C-alpha positions as CSV (number, residue, x, y, z in Angstrom):
1,M,103.7,38.3,121.4
2,E,102.0,37.0,124.5
3,I,98.2,36.8,124.7
4,T,96.7,37.8,128.0
5,S,93.4,36.9,129.4
6,G,91.9,40.3,128.7
7,T,92.4,41.8,132.2
8,R,95.1,44.5,132.2
9,K,97.1,44.8,135.4
10,S,97.3,48.3,136.8
11,P,100.3,49.8,138.6
12,M,98.3,49.9,141.9
13,P,100.0,46.8,143.5
14,M,103.4,48.1,142.6
15,I,102.6,51.5,144.2
16,T,101.2,49.8,147.2
17,G,104.3,47.7,147.7
18,I,106.6,50.7,147.3
19,L,104.6,52.7,149.9
20,S,104.6,49.8,152.3
21,I,108.4,49.3,151.9
22,V,109.2,53.0,152.3
23,S,107.0,53.0,155.5
24,S,108.8,49.9,156.7
25,A,112.2,51.5,156.3
26,L,111.1,54.5,158.3
27,G,109.6,52.2,160.9
28,L,113.0,50.5,161.2
29,F,114.7,53.9,161.7
30,L,112.0,54.7,164.3
31,F,112.8,51.5,166.1
32,V,116.5,52.3,166.2
33,G,115.8,55.9,167.3
34,L,113.5,54.7,170.1
35,L,116.1,52.2,171.4
36,I,118.8,54.9,171.3
37,C,116.5,57.2,173.3
38,A,115.7,54.5,175.8
39,I,119.4,53.8,176.4
40,A,120.3,57.5,176.6
41,V,117.5,58.4,179.0
42,G,118.1,55.3,181.2
43,S,121.9,55.7,181.4
44,T,121.6,59.5,182.0
45,A,119.1,59.1,184.7
46,L,121.2,56.5,186.5
47,E,124.4,58.5,186.0
48,V,123.1,61.9,187.1
49,T,120.6,61.1,189.9
50,G,120.9,57.5,190.7
51,W,117.3,57.1,189.6
52,I,114.3,59.3,189.0
53,P,110.9,58.1,190.3
54,G,108.6,57.2,187.3
55,M,111.6,56.6,185.0
56,G,110.7,52.9,184.8
57,I,107.4,53.8,183.2
58,A,109.0,56.1,180.7
59,L,111.6,53.5,179.7
60,S,109.0,50.8,179.5
61,T,107.0,52.9,177.2
62,L,109.9,53.6,174.9
63,I,110.8,49.9,174.7
64,V,107.2,48.9,174.0
65,L,107.0,51.5,171.3
66,A,110.3,50.3,169.8
67,V,109.0,46.7,169.7
68,V,105.7,47.7,168.2
69,S,107.7,49.7,165.6
70,L,109.9,46.8,164.7
71,V,106.9,44.3,164.4
72,T,104.9,46.7,162.2
73,A,107.9,47.5,160.1
74,V,108.5,43.8,159.4
75,F,104.9,43.2,158.5
76,A,104.9,46.2,156.3
77,L,108.0,45.0,154.5
78,V,106.6,41.5,154.0
79,G,103.3,42.9,152.8
80,G,105.0,45.3,150.5
81,I,107.0,42.5,148.9
82,F,103.8,40.5,148.3
83,A,102.1,43.5,146.9
84,I,104.9,44.1,144.4
85,Q,104.7,40.5,143.3
86,G,100.9,40.7,143.0
87,K,100.5,37.7,145.3
88,N,98.6,37.0,148.5
89,W,96.2,39.9,148.9
90,G,95.8,39.2,152.7
91,W,99.5,39.8,153.4
92,A,99.5,42.9,151.1
93,L,96.6,44.3,153.1
94,A,98.2,43.5,156.4
95,G,101.4,45.2,155.3
96,S,99.6,48.3,154.2
97,I,97.7,48.4,157.5
98,C,101.0,48.2,159.4
99,A,102.4,50.9,157.1
100,L,100.1,53.3,159.1
101,F,102.3,53.2,162.1
102,P,105.2,55.3,160.9
103,L,103.4,57.2,158.1
104,I,99.7,57.9,158.2
105,V,99.0,59.3,154.8
106,P,101.0,56.8,152.7
107,G,99.6,54.0,154.9
108,I,96.0,55.1,154.1
109,T,96.9,55.4,150.5
110,A,98.4,51.9,150.5
111,I,95.3,50.4,152.2
112,T,93.0,52.1,149.7
113,L,95.0,50.9,146.7
114,V,95.1,47.3,148.0
115,A,91.3,47.4,148.6
116,I,90.6,48.8,145.1
117,S,93.0,46.3,143.3
118,R,92.0,43.1,145.1
119,E,91.1,41.3,141.9
120,E,94.7,41.9,140.6
121,Y,96.3,39.6,143.2
122,E,96.8,35.9,142.7
């Protein structure tokens, strides 16, 4: 039987990690969807009309949103992994903050759980 130091670890880091990873997966799906939309809108506009004034702004916005989605999904994934391991509180917090982009409520929950369980991280 192993003797612990008296502090019992709660499931909060595990829950935080799962929420961040699920949010990351949805962020990656959002990234793919935004890229597909950008390609479809751009190719349709070129094929049908040659070009629509203002279409460059719309395509640029879709591409910027896709890149932001990809970056936040990667940060949420890395932070979720650190949260599950119970290591590096800073990365776990950054990941839970990035989990806000695709999913607001689970992202807020993840941030709250990371903040409450700070002493449980190595």
